[in-house]
N, CA, C and O atoms as CSV, one atom per row, in Angstrom:
chain,resi,resn,atom,element,x,y,z
A,1,ALA,N,N,232.239,174.288,227.319
A,1,ALA,CA,C,230.664,174.527,227.079
A,1,ALA,C,C,230.406,174.929,228.451
A,1,ALA,O,O,229.591,175.848,228.382
A,2,PHE,N,N,230.732,174.668,229.796
A,2,PHE,CA,C,230.051,175.107,230.817
A,2,PHE,C,C,230.396,176.623,230.927
A,2,PHE,O,O,229.440,177.376,231.113
A,3,THR,N,N,231.692,177.186,230.831
A,3,THR,CA,C,231.875,178.376,230.651
A,3,THR,C,C,231.224,179.212,229.811
A,3,THR,O,O,230.794,180.316,230.147
A,4,GLN,N,N,231.112,178.634,228.502
A,4,GLN,CA,C,230.123,179.367,227.758
A,4,GLN,C,C,228.861,179.543,227.951
A,4,GLN,O,O,228.282,180.550,227.542
A,5,SER,N,N,228.103,178.310,228.784
A,5,SER,CA,C,226.934,178.823,229.238
A,5,SER,C,C,226.737,179.850,230.305
A,5,SER,O,O,225.749,180.580,230.230
A,6,ILE,N,N,227.548,179.969,231.251
A,6,ILE,CA,C,227.481,180.569,232.208
A,6,ILE,C,C,227.867,182.149,231.611
A,6,ILE,O,O,227.192,183.127,231.931
A,7,ILE,N,N,228.783,182.215,230.908
A,7,ILE,CA,C,228.833,183.715,230.008
A,7,ILE,C,C,227.638,183.810,229.321
A,7,ILE,O,O,227.119,184.895,229.581
A,8,GLN,N,N,226.890,183.065,228.462
A,8,GLN,CA,C,225.903,183.644,227.673
A,8,GLN,C,C,224.539,183.942,228.853
A,8,GLN,O,O,223.704,184.825,228.656
A,9,SER,N,N,224.526,183.140,229.918
A,9,SER,CA,C,223.588,183.422,230.833
A,9,SER,C,C,223.645,184.589,231.631
A,9,SER,O,O,222.661,184.887,232.308
A,10,GLY,N,N,224.729,185.335,231.643
A,10,GLY,CA,C,225.076,186.520,232.535
A,10,GLY,C,C,225.530,186.306,233.875
A,10,GLY,O,O,225.800,187.268,234.593
A,11,HIS,N,N,225.620,185.294,234.216
A,11,HIS,CA,C,226.163,184.761,235.679
A,11,HIS,C,C,227.730,185.100,235.727
A,11,HIS,O,O,228.255,185.529,236.754
A,12,PHE,N,N,228.425,184.880,234.559
A,12,PHE,CA,C,229.838,185.034,234.704
A,12,PHE,C,C,230.449,186.329,234.857
A,12,PHE,O,O,230.215,187.212,234.033
A,13,LYS,N,N,231.365,186.557,236.037
A,13,LYS,CA,C,231.980,187.733,236.225
A,13,LYS,C,C,233.536,187.772,235.782
A,13,LYS,O,O,234.099,188.726,235.245
A,14,ALA,N,N,234.044,186.657,236.091
A,14,ALA,CA,C,235.656,186.317,236.236
A,14,ALA,C,C,235.744,185.020,236.334
A,14,ALA,O,O,234.873,184.327,236.861
A,15,GLY,N,N,236.966,184.519,235.759
A,15,GLY,CA,C,237.560,183.322,235.992
A,15,GLY,C,C,238.650,182.814,235.259
A,15,GLY,O,O,238.845,183.192,234.104
A,16,ASP,N,N,239.443,181.921,235.868
A,16,ASP,CA,C,240.601,181.510,234.904
A,16,ASP,C,C,241.191,180.337,235.822
A,16,ASP,O,O,240.968,180.096,237.008
A,17,GLY,N,N,242.020,179.680,234.893
A,17,GLY,CA,C,242.522,178.381,235.241
A,17,GLY,C,C,243.912,178.624,235.963
A,17,GLY,O,O,244.562,179.623,235.657
A,18,LEU,N,N,244.291,177.905,236.732
A,18,LEU,CA,C,245.864,178.351,237.574
A,18,LEU,C,C,246.879,177.342,237.481
A,18,LEU,O,O,246.585,176.150,237.561
A,19,GLN,N,N,248.020,177.731,237.323
A,19,GLN,CA,C,249.140,177.020,237.056
A,19,GLN,C,C,249.172,175.950,238.234
A,19,GLN,O,O,248.537,176.041,239.284
A,20,PRO,N,N,250.065,174.876,237.851
A,20,PRO,CA,C,250.145,173.776,239.243
A,20,PRO,C,C,250.713,174.426,240.396
A,20,PRO,O,O,251.463,175.399,240.326
A,21,THR,N,N,250.298,173.806,241.573
A,21,THR,CA,C,251.059,174.341,242.683
A,21,THR,C,C,252.367,174.142,242.979
A,21,THR,O,O,252.859,174.528,244.039
A,22,THR,N,N,253.022,173.527,242.065
A,22,THR,CA,C,254.652,173.492,241.930
A,22,THR,C,C,254.991,175.080,241.589
A,22,THR,O,O,256.160,175.418,241.775
A,23,THR,N,N,254.047,176.095,241.098
A,23,THR,CA,C,254.410,177.192,240.697
A,23,THR,C,C,254.358,178.151,241.733
A,23,THR,O,O,254.948,179.231,241.681
A,24,ALA,N,N,253.576,177.721,242.781
A,24,ALA,CA,C,253.313,178.638,243.996
A,24,ALA,C,C,254.067,179.178,244.932
A,24,ALA,O,O,254.954,178.495,245.444
A,25,THR,N,N,253.882,180.331,245.276
A,25,THR,CA,C,254.834,180.862,246.277
A,25,THR,C,C,253.897,181.511,247.520
A,25,THR,O,O,253.106,182.421,247.272
A,26,THR,N,N,254.032,181.037,248.695
A,26,THR,CA,C,253.192,181.145,249.815
A,26,THR,C,C,253.831,182.442,250.674
A,26,THR,O,O,254.999,182.416,251.062
A,27,VAL,N,N,252.962,183.545,250.922
A,27,VAL,CA,C,253.752,184.549,251.497
A,27,VAL,C,C,253.240,184.747,252.859
A,27,VAL,O,O,252.034,184.534,252.980
A,28,ARG,N,N,253.908,185.119,253.954
A,28,ARG,CA,C,253.446,185.207,255.318
A,28,ARG,C,C,254.195,186.477,255.542
A,28,ARG,O,O,255.228,186.851,254.986
A,29,VAL,N,N,253.444,187.102,256.512
A,29,VAL,CA,C,254.313,188.328,257.204
A,29,VAL,C,C,254.167,188.176,258.844
A,29,VAL,O,O,253.089,188.112,259.436
A,30,ARG,N,N,255.238,188.141,259.344
A,30,ARG,CA,C,255.477,187.712,260.821
A,30,ARG,C,C,256.222,188.637,261.479
A,30,ARG,O,O,257.409,188.635,261.152
A,31,ASP,N,N,255.814,189.628,262.515
A,31,ASP,CA,C,256.618,190.352,263.400
A,31,ASP,C,C,257.182,191.685,262.367
A,31,ASP,O,O,258.147,192.370,262.705
A,32,GLY,N,N,256.364,191.937,260.981
A,32,GLY,CA,C,256.684,192.977,260.246
A,32,GLY,C,C,257.686,192.266,259.034
A,32,GLY,O,O,257.975,192.940,258.046
A,33,LYS,N,N,258.067,191.204,259.148
A,33,LYS,CA,C,258.851,190.746,258.070
A,33,LYS,C,C,258.644,189.672,257.109
A,33,LYS,O,O,258.707,188.516,257.528
A,34,THR,N,N,258.394,189.902,255.813
A,34,THR,CA,C,257.776,189.198,254.781
A,34,THR,C,C,258.608,187.919,254.809
A,34,THR,O,O,259.813,188.014,255.043
A,35,MET,N,N,258.065,186.764,254.592
A,35,MET,CA,C,258.627,185.365,254.219
A,35,MET,C,C,257.911,184.754,253.043
A,35,MET,O,O,256.745,184.997,252.733
A,36,THR,N,N,258.610,184.058,252.516
A,36,THR,CA,C,258.242,183.248,251.285
A,36,THR,C,C,258.790,181.721,251.292
A,36,THR,O,O,259.889,181.350,251.703
A,37,THR,N,N,257.936,181.064,250.833
A,37,THR,CA,C,258.193,179.685,250.797
A,37,THR,C,C,257.545,179.265,249.439
A,37,THR,O,O,256.422,179.576,249.042
A,38,ASP,N,N,258.621,178.378,248.710
A,38,ASP,CA,C,258.184,177.976,247.647
A,38,ASP,C,C,256.997,176.836,247.796
A,38,ASP,O,O,257.052,176.015,248.712
A,39,GLY,N,N,256.015,176.840,246.918
A,39,GLY,CA,C,254.815,175.801,246.912
A,39,GLY,C,C,253.688,176.310,247.773
A,39,GLY,O,O,253.698,177.447,248.244
A,40,PRO,N,N,252.685,175.414,247.976
A,40,PRO,CA,C,251.188,175.832,248.575
A,40,PRO,C,C,251.677,175.882,249.931
A,40,PRO,O,O,252.794,175.522,250.301
A,41,PHE,N,N,250.547,176.461,250.799
A,41,PHE,CA,C,250.614,176.598,252.176
A,41,PHE,C,C,250.440,175.355,252.992
A,41,PHE,O,O,250.732,175.319,254.187
A,42,ALA,N,N,250.048,174.524,252.448
A,42,ALA,CA,C,250.000,173.218,253.090
A,42,ALA,C,C,249.910,172.041,252.174
A,42,ALA,O,O,249.457,172.151,251.035
A,43,GLU,N,N,250.376,170.827,252.711
A,43,GLU,CA,C,250.184,169.469,251.824
A,43,GLU,C,C,248.779,169.349,252.055
A,43,GLU,O,O,248.160,169.556,253.100
A,44,THR,N,N,248.295,168.929,250.760
A,44,THR,CA,C,246.787,168.476,250.751
A,44,THR,C,C,246.639,167.798,249.465
A,44,THR,O,O,247.443,168.022,248.560
A,45,ARG,N,N,245.613,166.940,249.315
A,45,ARG,CA,C,245.398,166.240,248.129
A,45,ARG,C,C,244.801,167.124,247.546
A,45,ARG,O,O,245.232,167.053,246.395
A,46,GLU,N,N,243.912,168.105,247.603
A,46,GLU,CA,C,242.928,169.118,247.209
A,46,GLU,C,C,243.794,170.144,246.815
A,46,GLU,O,O,244.528,170.690,247.638
A,47,GLN,N,N,243.773,170.527,245.367
A,47,GLN,CA,C,244.377,172.038,245.093
A,47,GLN,C,C,243.522,172.737,244.090
A,47,GLN,O,O,242.820,172.191,243.239
A,48,LEU,N,N,243.674,174.049,244.305
A,48,LEU,CA,C,242.660,174.692,243.660
A,48,LEU,C,C,243.107,174.825,242.256
A,48,LEU,O,O,244.237,175.242,242.004
A,49,GLY,N,N,242.161,174.446,241.214
A,49,GLY,CA,C,242.855,174.601,239.762
A,49,GLY,C,C,242.305,175.690,239.055
A,49,GLY,O,O,242.887,175.935,237.999
A,50,GLY,N,N,241.284,176.461,239.360
A,50,GLY,CA,C,241.092,177.461,238.870
A,50,GLY,C,C,239.658,178.144,239.827
A,50,GLY,O,O,239.252,177.710,240.905
A,51,TYR,N,N,239.146,179.212,239.106
A,51,TYR,CA,C,238.118,179.787,239.754
A,51,TYR,C,C,237.113,180.309,238.923
A,51,TYR,O,O,237.374,180.602,237.756
A,52,TYR,N,N,235.828,180.476,239.471
A,52,TYR,CA,C,234.940,181.209,238.669
A,52,TYR,C,C,234.296,182.073,239.651
A,52,TYR,O,O,233.888,181.652,240.733
A,53,LEU,N,N,234.193,183.483,239.204
A,53,LEU,CA,C,233.415,184.557,239.944
A,53,LEU,C,C,232.148,184.853,239.275
A,53,LEU,O,O,232.166,185.395,238.170
A,54,VAL,N,N,230.817,184.476,239.975
A,54,VAL,CA,C,229.686,184.370,238.956
A,54,VAL,C,C,228.836,185.048,240.175
A,54,VAL,O,O,229.049,184.923,241.381
A,55,GLU,N,N,227.707,185.878,239.455
A,55,GLU,CA,C,226.614,186.474,240.190
A,55,GLU,C,C,225.530,185.648,240.332
A,55,GLU,O,O,224.945,185.317,239.301
A,56,ALA,N,N,225.134,185.243,241.396
A,56,ALA,CA,C,224.100,184.381,241.951
A,56,ALA,C,C,223.275,185.085,242.713
A,56,ALA,O,O,223.648,186.014,243.429
A,57,LYS,N,N,221.781,184.578,242.576
A,57,LYS,CA,C,220.982,185.439,243.230
A,57,LYS,C,C,220.825,184.756,244.880
A,57,LYS,O,O,220.452,185.431,245.839
A,58,ASP,N,N,221.120,183.582,244.940
A,58,ASP,CA,C,221.525,183.303,246.379
A,58,ASP,C,C,222.468,182.056,246.481
A,58,ASP,O,O,223.148,181.681,245.526
A,59,ILE,N,N,222.464,181.484,247.612
A,59,ILE,CA,C,223.085,180.164,247.882
A,59,ILE,C,C,222.752,179.344,247.013
A,59,ILE,O,O,223.667,178.841,246.360
A,60,ASP,N,N,221.366,178.947,246.724
A,60,ASP,CA,C,220.741,177.671,245.992
A,60,ASP,C,C,221.266,177.881,244.521
A,60,ASP,O,O,221.756,177.000,243.815
A,61,ASP,N,N,221.071,179.254,244.172
A,61,ASP,CA,C,221.528,179.545,242.710
A,61,ASP,C,C,222.998,179.181,242.500
A,61,ASP,O,O,223.342,178.459,241.565
A,62,ALA,N,N,223.903,179.718,243.430
A,62,ALA,CA,C,225.245,179.444,243.274
A,62,ALA,C,C,225.864,177.739,243.309
A,62,ALA,O,O,226.773,177.216,242.664
A,63,VAL,N,N,224.957,177.198,244.327
A,63,VAL,CA,C,225.202,175.680,244.330
A,63,VAL,C,C,224.644,174.929,242.930
A,63,VAL,O,O,225.145,173.836,242.668
A,64,ALA,N,N,223.794,175.386,242.173
A,64,ALA,CA,C,223.089,175.023,241.326
A,64,ALA,C,C,224.104,175.116,239.940
A,64,ALA,O,O,224.222,174.291,239.034
A,65,LEU,N,N,224.719,176.299,240.106
A,65,LEU,CA,C,225.859,176.481,238.922
A,65,LEU,C,C,227.309,175.705,239.271
A,65,LEU,O,O,227.958,175.143,238.388
A,66,ALA,N,N,227.617,175.737,240.301
A,66,ALA,CA,C,228.607,174.879,240.550
A,66,ALA,C,C,228.452,173.283,240.445
A,66,ALA,O,O,229.420,172.555,240.222
A,67,ALA,N,N,227.268,172.854,240.608
A,67,ALA,CA,C,227.002,171.470,240.483
A,67,ALA,C,C,227.225,171.022,238.736
A,67,ALA,O,O,227.481,169.860,238.418
A,68,ARG,N,N,227.104,171.948,237.894
A,68,ARG,CA,C,227.176,172.305,236.475
A,68,ARG,C,C,228.711,172.093,235.873
A,68,ARG,O,O,228.950,171.708,234.729
A,69,ILE,N,N,229.520,172.363,236.697
A,69,ILE,CA,C,231.090,172.492,236.703
A,69,ILE,C,C,231.379,171.054,236.269
A,69,ILE,O,O,230.887,170.177,236.980
A,70,PRO,N,N,232.052,170.706,235.283
A,70,PRO,CA,C,232.494,169.068,234.954
A,70,PRO,C,C,233.065,168.584,235.834
A,70,PRO,O,O,232.906,167.367,235.936
A,71,GLU,N,N,233.890,169.203,236.768
A,71,GLU,CA,C,234.771,168.636,237.555
A,71,GLU,C,C,234.252,168.474,238.770
A,71,GLU,O,O,234.949,168.272,239.765
A,72,ALA,N,N,232.839,168.561,238.780
A,72,ALA,CA,C,232.064,168.526,240.424
A,72,ALA,C,C,231.895,166.913,240.342
A,72,ALA,O,O,231.565,166.302,241.359
A,73,LYS,N,N,232.127,166.221,239.100
A,73,LYS,CA,C,231.942,164.815,238.882
A,73,LYS,C,C,233.064,164.008,239.346
A,73,LYS,O,O,232.907,162.819,239.624
A,74,ARG,N,N,234.187,164.599,239.442
A,74,ARG,CA,C,235.591,164.116,239.742
A,74,ARG,C,C,236.140,164.558,241.296
A,74,ARG,O,O,236.984,163.868,241.867
A,75,GLY,N,N,235.741,165.411,241.725
A,75,GLY,CA,C,236.462,166.462,242.642
A,75,GLY,C,C,235.267,167.115,243.560
A,75,GLY,O,O,234.250,166.637,244.062
A,76,SER,N,N,235.708,168.100,243.553
A,76,SER,CA,C,234.852,168.991,244.605
A,76,SER,C,C,234.788,170.637,244.306
A,76,SER,O,O,235.804,171.168,243.859
A,77,ILE,N,N,234.009,171.162,244.466
A,77,ILE,CA,C,233.819,172.620,244.125
A,77,ILE,C,C,233.337,173.182,245.333
A,77,ILE,O,O,232.326,172.770,245.901
A,78,GLU,N,N,234.123,174.220,245.778
A,78,GLU,CA,C,233.677,175.232,246.861
A,78,GLU,C,C,233.099,176.305,246.372
A,78,GLU,O,O,233.348,176.874,245.309
A,79,VAL,N,N,232.190,176.612,247.309
A,79,VAL,CA,C,231.302,177.820,246.851
A,79,VAL,C,C,231.276,178.903,248.262
A,79,VAL,O,O,230.625,178.613,249.266
A,80,ARG,N,N,232.009,180.047,248.157
A,80,ARG,CA,C,231.751,180.927,248.907
A,80,ARG,C,C,231.355,182.445,248.482
A,80,ARG,O,O,231.576,182.853,247.342
A,81,PRO,N,N,230.770,183.225,249.455
A,81,PRO,CA,C,230.781,184.540,248.855
A,81,PRO,C,C,232.050,185.371,248.849
A,81,PRO,O,O,233.102,185.054,249.404
A,82,VAL,N,N,231.832,186.412,248.190
A,82,VAL,CA,C,233.348,187.474,247.995
A,82,VAL,C,C,232.768,188.269,249.479
A,82,VAL,O,O,231.658,188.192,250.006
A,83,MET,N,N,233.952,189.017,249.881
A,83,MET,CA,C,233.638,190.039,250.872
A,83,MET,C,C,233.432,191.367,250.160
A,83,MET,O,O,233.155,192.377,250.807
């Protein structure tokens, strides 16, 4: 319902769920050599479960959208601008 509401409002630009961290591969390049490690970069209790790319007029608008994501009631939502 949340996803449909931000699509209809015009805020939604892209987004998707992610497979569990057990499917992750971490990539590092050191001294010109590419190294891969199975799993996430760091041991952590929090995991990125998915993402929404939205267009918001300012940080307050972005925070208001993030607060509507159902998972915000059980976990946390990180908001950051794209480069």
